C-alpha positions, 0 to 999 in steps of 0.5 A: 499499499502506498503511503499518504505522504508524498516526497516534499508534502506534509499531510493537511490535518484539521488540527494543522489547518486550524493551527496555521489559521490562528497563526494569521496565515492565509490559505495560499500561504498555508497551501505553499508551506504544505506543498499543496494547492490552495484549492486543497486547502478550500476543499479540506475546509469544506470537508471538515465544515470550517469557515471560509478562509480569509483572502488577501484581497478581503483583509482591510488595509488597517489590519493587513499587518496582522495577516502573513501573505507571503513567506 
């Protein structure tokens, strides 16, 4: 049986997603750090009934420093 882990990618778990979100990371950065697509992060949110992630364009300028858009 093949391992779920693919070289260079980390598995996305509900706990890991929640943790990264609490750090202020947006879905695009979460995806980049885990080596997966942004769509995969969005699909995981739907699967686990989590709210939609914040997109960079939705962050008001006055709070944008709280969201890490790029590594």
